[in-house]
Steps between C-alpha positions, in 0.01 A plus 500: 500500500748526782560391860689705755625320812586682822547419867207574729655406836558166664322250719675241719831609349384435142447764233152595389496610137256721313433413134348783294339391172424778249332502160512757220164653599611636837361217711731361767474236771743449789516155660679381814645155559377549858145362499480511121364848564377746240659809655403758238284516190492819295281559198462821297151640458378666180670825602832322543492533879643199681239349731620294796262205477581315824576586861866465588763540772814705441724272708531124546422527872149608408441166328670305778273660762186503282221267625281553193681297228547817295593418142616147584452151361291316759534127571492212570130561521340839439217603733356294786501132589247444776618436857853447368433143397394273215484124441654334195510127425390423856770714666430823683743788448529778756611836364611829648212703641608849402163644397297474819404135525585442134803451281545812286714542186726204576563560869804639679739367232314671217680557173449878529787517751743270318802578283450350156769410247479712186602488134425743215432483130476786247379512141387781267135424585509406868697495824464229765610422853460143624495443875545150646449366850491166681286423803574191710252235604322607818564873466203677655350154555450428128602166344746465216829647386399755238693693237348824375581707192344845453572679173408867455505632142444855373439542127467780245119475517497636858420159644657363817453125540578268788519126435541287812598134479556254784571131551481281808612156619185451713140592431440846642271802460650791305367846426721796421394858440642846435412749775561840343307800637386685188472879488407599146329815630668801661212509749603415856194275523411214271126570482510703178671217309290299255503120518364208301527137614373222276326307777137436586570350842725543804579237760293545815705545819455505876603778740866390474484525117528121466282359219191310608496300177199685362499749213321836496354660186642848448188631323336790689778501761806723557708217349358550151785618277375317193508839328762771549392676821635757743613317814354748749162496329478121524619499861249767606196381305178477700470122505810404695602144591623338825813379318594861421400634840743267678794665324362847438642452153623216285702190591318232305565217256330534162412186303637588159316412183688270266737701281345575162696630205704812569274638774670583832381354831526845660546860389608799709470856369591831663297785345737771628820355348339319208700184579332160456627160609356175372563182699506153343553180695471122473406472870138441607469765772579867552528661842389864481637695796461863603495471877240718669360782287341658807815570701665838456836322470435311178740298287462727200561189289335179390627144471388250237649165598444210257492177701351164573201538727568561871477180708479285187705225674198454730227560242476214244234695306752776424738475200785255563809658654705183558812420297646148486855380427556495125259789448597863448307787651493773235286812516517840332418856605521780241456874537451708183522879530360771274415871523251739344 
């Protein structure tokens, strides 16, 4: 296992470095200390052809200008917090409103645009990059000084893991995710890709995609990926659903089943390249995002964002997202690649 470090430009007079982790099987991952971004991920298919598995920008300016969180670690709070506010211990906190009337992905001071500190570690079996970041009390309106550690590791089993830890000196909501745009297929559209999500429900949402607090059964709806299914066939099935119609595609939080044994929470497979990715996570929710599948200008990619539920700070019935002093937030996301 090896790590190659190079310069990928600079931001605010400080160098942005690219860390390329490679294993003996031909898999490689390039990470940036800007935004904790996964810049590139290459995996060889059964024919030995390198498949570019995520969307990327060739130059740093692309990531600086990008409004879509491409490849980045998202925080302090992934997804939406309703009306940019929540109440904790009798005190109301007002957050940035950067997603319409809601707080989205941590607000204007989101971690996807920050320069993280980085350190590396190599061994015969794995290569790791650990990114660290501090966020002061009140940033984006959130309480607490927090310290975050995000460790990416690539191993010889073609598995890329991300372990995120955080501590705080005041009780605060925390939810971090990885926002890669996956492109396992060579198809310009994502509809031919096969997907499985181990979830029987999604969170209901209003016209602004804010959860109502209710859950919707996926059975007999376009959200049913309980078996490996072609995305376009699910999206275009006869019995549509108002939740899907609002987006014209997918941008919804799946309520993951409790992890059982070695089964993944999600699986993505591209029939044309033969590449499969299994996703494992300790988080309770998974945002599946394609953008509109009806527009001619489609993403050509899909996002699978493990997370705490959107608006959980305002929904006591949702899984707890609050971390107190003396506690450590620790969640894991793993991607395992294979080819046939």
